[in-house]
C-alpha positions in Angstrom: 0.0 0.0 0.0 1.4 3.5 -0.9 2.5 5.5 2.2 0.0 8.3 1.6 -3.0 5.9 1.4 -1.7 4.0 4.5 -1.5 7.2 6.5 -4.9 8.2 5.3 -6.3 4.9 6.6 -4.7 5.5 10.0 -6.2 9.0 10.2 -9.6 7.9 9.0 -10.4 4.2 9.9 -13.3 2.8 7.9 -15.5 2.8 11.0 -13.9 4.8 13.9 -16.8 4.2 16.3 -16.6 0.4 15.8 -12.8 0.5 16.0 -12.8 2.3 19.3 -15.7 0.3 20.8 -13.9 -3.0 19.8 -10.7 -1.9 21.5 -12.3 -0.7 24.8 -14.9 -3.5 25.2 -13.0 -6.5 23.8 -9.4 -5.5 23.7 -9.3 -6.1 19.9 -9.2 -4.0 16.8 -10.6 -5.2 13.4 -8.0 -6.0 10.7 -8.3 -3.3 8.1 -8.1 -5.9 5.3 -10.2 -8.9 6.4 -12.0 -7.6 9.5 -10.6 -10.3 11.8 -10.5 -9.2 15.5 -6.9 -8.9 16.4 -6.1 -9.1 20.1 -4.1 -6.2 21.5 -3.0 -8.1 24.6 0.7 -7.7 25.1 1.3 -5.6 22.0 3.2 -2.3 22.3 1.2 0.8 21.4 2.1 2.9 18.4 3.7 -0.2 16.7 2.6 -2.6 14.0 1.3 -6.2 14.1 0.4 -8.8 11.5 -3.1 -10.1 11.3 -3.0 -13.8 12.2 -5.6 -14.6 9.6 -4.5 -12.7 6.5 -1.0 -11.5 7.5 -1.9 -7.8 6.8 0.2 -5.3 8.7 -2.0 -3.4 11.1 -1.3 -0.4 13.3 -1.4 -0.9 17.1 -3.0 2.2 18.9 -2.0 3.4 22.3 -4.5 3.7 25.1 -4.1 6.6 27.5 -7.1 6.8 29.8 -10.2 7.1 27.7 -8.3 8.1 24.6 -7.0 5.9 21.8 -4.0 7.4 20.1 -3.8 6.5 16.5 -1.1 8.4 14.6 1.7 10.9 15.3 1.0 14.5 14.3 3.9 16.3 15.8 6.6 16.4 18.5 8.4 19.0 20.6 11.1 19.0 23.2 9.2 17.1 25.8 6.0 15.8 24.3 4.6 14.1 21.2 1.2 14.7 19.8 -1.2 12.2 18.3 -4.5 12.1 16.5 -6.8 10.2 18.8 -10.4 9.0 19.5 -12.3 8.9 22.7 -14.1 5.9 24.3 -17.4 7.8 24.5 -17.4 9.8 21.2 -16.0 7.2 18.9 -15.7 9.0 15.6 -14.8 12.5 17.0 -11.1 13.3 16.5 -8.9 14.9 19.2 -5.3 15.9 19.5 -3.5 14.4 22.5 -0.1 15.2 23.7 1.9 12.8 25.9 5.0 13.4 27.8 7.9 11.5 26.3 9.1 8.5 28.3 12.5 10.0 29.0 10.8 12.8 30.9 8.3 10.9 33.0 10.7 10.8 36.1 11.6 14.5 35.6 9.6 16.6 38.1 10.4 19.8 36.3 9.3 18.4 32.9 6.1 17.1 34.5 5.3 20.4 36.1 5.9 22.3 32.9 3.8 19.8 30.8 0.9 19.9 33.3 1.3 23.6 33.8 0.7 24.3 30.1 -2.4 22.2 30.2 -3.7 24.0 33.4 -3.2 27.4 31.8 -5.0 26.3 28.7 -7.8 25.0 30.9 -8.4 28.5 32.3 -9.0 29.9 28.8 -12.7 29.9 27.9 -13.8 28.8 24.4 -13.0 31.2 21.6 -13.4 30.8 17.9 -9.7 31.4 17.2 -8.2 29.3 20.0 -8.0 25.5 20.1 -10.3 24.1 22.8 -9.0 22.4 25.9 -10.5 18.9 26.6 -8.7 17.1 29.4 -5.3 16.4 31.0 -3.7 14.4 33.8 -2.0 11.0 34.3 -3.4 7.7 33.4 -2.0 4.3 32.3 1.4 5.5 33.3 1.3 8.4 30.9 1.0 12.2 31.4 -1.5 13.4 28.8 -3.1 16.7 27.6 -6.0 16.5 25.2 -7.5 19.2 23.0 -9.8 19.4 20.0 -8.2 18.4 16.7 -8.2 21.4 14.3 -8.5 20.6 10.7 -6.3 22.7 8.4 -2.7 23.7 7.8 -0.2 25.5 10.0 0.7 28.9 8.7 4.3 27.8 8.4 3.4 24.8 6.2 1.0 27.1 4.1 3.8 29.6 3.6 6.4 27.1 2.7 4.1 25.3 0.2 2.2 28.2 -1.4 4.2 31.4 -0.6 2.9 34.8 0.5 -0.6 35.7 1.4 -2.6 38.3 -0.4 -3.1 41.5 1.7 -6.8 41.1 2.5 -6.4 37.4 3.6 -3.4 38.3 5.7 -5.2 41.2 7.4 -8.2 38.9 8.2 -5.9 36.3 9.8 -3.9 38.9 11.8 -7.1 40.5 13.3 -8.3 37.0 14.3 -5.0 36.3 16.0 -5.2 39.6 17.8 -8.7 38.7 19.0 -7.3 35.4 20.4 -4.4 37.2 22.1 -6.7 39.7 23.7 -9.0 36.9 24.9 -6.1 35.1 26.6 -4.9 38.4 28.1 -8.3 39.1 29.5 -8.0 35.9 31.5 -4.8 37.1 33.0 -2.2 35.6 30.7 0.3 36.6 28.0 0.6 34.1 25.2 4.4 34.7 24.4 4.8 32.1 21.7 3.4 33.6 18.5 5.0 32.1 15.4 4.0 30.7 12.0 4.1 27.2 13.5 1.6 28.0 16.2 -1.3 29.2 14.1 -3.5 26.9 12.1 -5.6 28.1 9.2 -8.7 25.9 9.1 -10.7 25.0 6.0 -12.8 28.2 6.3 -9.6 30.3 6.1 -9.8 31.3 9.7 -6.9 31.4 12.2 -6.8 29.1 15.2 -4.1 29.6 17.9 -2.5 26.5 19.4 0.3 25.6 21.9 0.4 27.3 25.3 3.9 26.2 26.2 5.4 29.6 26.9 2.2 31.3 28.2 2.6 33.0 31.6 0.5 35.0 34.0 0.8 38.7 33.1 2.6 39.6 36.3 5.2 36.8 35.7 5.8 37.9 32.1 6.5 41.4 33.3 9.0 40.4 35.9 11.1 37.8 34.0 14.5 37.4 35.6 17.7 36.6 33.6 18.1 32.9 32.9 20.5 30.7 31.0 18.0 29.8 28.3 15.8 31.9 26.1 12.7 30.1 24.7 10.9 30.8 21.5 11.1 30.7 17.7 14.1 32.8 16.7 12.3 34.7 13.9 9.6 36.0 16.2 11.3 36.6 19.6 10.8 40.2 20.9 13.8 42.3 22.0 12.5 42.4 25.6 13.0 38.6 25.9 16.5 38.9 24.7 17.2 41.7 27.2 15.2 40.0 29.9 13.4 43.3 30.7 9.9 41.8 31.0 7.2 41.3 28.4 3.8 42.8 27.8 1.3 43.4 25.0 3.7 45.5 22.9 6.2 42.6 23.1 3.7 40.2 21.5 2.7 42.9 19.0 6.4 42.8 17.8 6.0 39.0 17.3 2.8 39.6 15.4 4.5 42.2 13.2 7.2 39.6 12.4 4.5 37.1 11.5 2.7 39.7 9.4 5.9 40.4 7.4 6.4 36.7 6.9 2.9 36.3 5.6 3.0 39.3 3.3 6.5 38.8 1.9 6.6 35.0 1.9 9.9 34.9 3.9 10.8 36.0 7.4 12.5 39.3 8.0 14.9 37.9 10.5 16.9 35.1 9.1 19.7 33.4 11.1 21.0 29.9 11.7 21.3 30.4 15.5 19.6 32.3 18.3 22.7 34.4 18.7 22.6 35.4 15.1 18.9 36.2 15.2 19.3 38.1 18.5 21.8 40.5 17.0 19.3 41.4 14.2 16.3 41.7 16.6 18.1 44.2 18.9 20.1 46.1 16.3 19.9 49.8 17.0 20.7 50.7 13.5 18.1 48.6 11.7 17.6 49.6 8.1 14.6 51.8 7.6 11.4 49.8 6.9 10.3 50.9 3.5 7.7 49.8 0.8 10.5 48.1 -1.0 10.5 45.4 1.7 6.9 44.6 1.0 6.5 45.5 -2.7 3.1 43.9 -3.1 1.5 45.8 -0.2 -0.2 49.1 0.2 1.5 52.0 1.9 -0.9 51.7 4.9 0.0 48.0 5.5 3.7 48.8 5.2 3.4 51.6 7.8 1.4 49.3 10.2 3.9 46.4 10.0 6.8 48.8 10.3 5.4 50.2 13.5 4.8 46.8 15.0 8.4 45.7 14.6 10.2 48.7 15.8 13.1 47.8 18.1 12.2 50.3 20.8 9.3 49.1 22.9 7.7 52.5 23.2 7.6 53.0 19.4 5.2 50.2 18.8 1.5 49.9 19.3 1.1 49.4 23.1 -2.0 47.3 23.3 -3.8 44.6 21.4 -6.9 46.8 21.2 -4.9 49.6 19.6 -3.4 47.3 17.0 -6.7 45.6 16.4 -8.5 48.9 15.8 -5.9 50.0 13.3 -5.9 46.7 11.4 -9.7 46.4 11.5 -10.2 49.9 10.1 -7.8 49.2 7.2 -9.5 45.9 6.5 -12.9 47.5 6.4 -11.5 50.2 4.1 -9.9 47.7 1.7 -13.0 45.4 1.7 -15.3 48.3 1.0 
């Protein structure tokens, strides 16, 4: 079977509800070729096994609590994410993160993993933020479940199709700002805005994911110098590099870097290391931001993006509301 069609089968079993019910009630899964009930007893999750009847190679799901993890969809420093089904909802798809085995005895890693989930849990539902579902420890695994968002990460979209048209980019940016404001209203600063943490769903709408660097507002403002600086190098605000504390204007800088990437089709800051990127983010003599840097865009858009990414904190928009109002007004004008 071609790899693409095999992956499709794992993501969309012929009868997800029957597949999940069979696993939880009988400890078996039906062979995808002949339907024979294959016992899962003693088999390692996320591996493969041959059907004893037809010898077809079947995938072995991993049970974590009431979730059945079926296929990898991503991995980070401490956790892996899987497309999963739930015991009760059968054919509804979820995204479930699990802490990697090498970290399950690391108290700091556990606290960080569950802390991310706990912050996400405090964020009420919002149309442009992935919904929290559940988290905890079951079956010897630390897990964190959320809704599965259909669509494509902005990073993947940019790498495969290039730059966004101005109107489409503005719509997505205002949606992201709405999500950032919603998180801020709950007492948190998101802090990890990047092209990899925004999904564009089939409707063309932005959905913000990943709360790994989110902090209470007070903690973000009082960050102390540490050995490590977290974040995606193309989008890190100067305040994080100087360790002077972060606020809404810091995240607006990251949004401006994201806006440039979307409108140009390539990031403004390019470097192979954090040190190289840091020098460009904090350069006091940054080349003037001109229309030539965004040749396909209107003067108004160039001015807005240029103000977002100014090195001096006080020179940027200072609040999400201020930036949202400016972008919304321009969007309304261009649409009209």
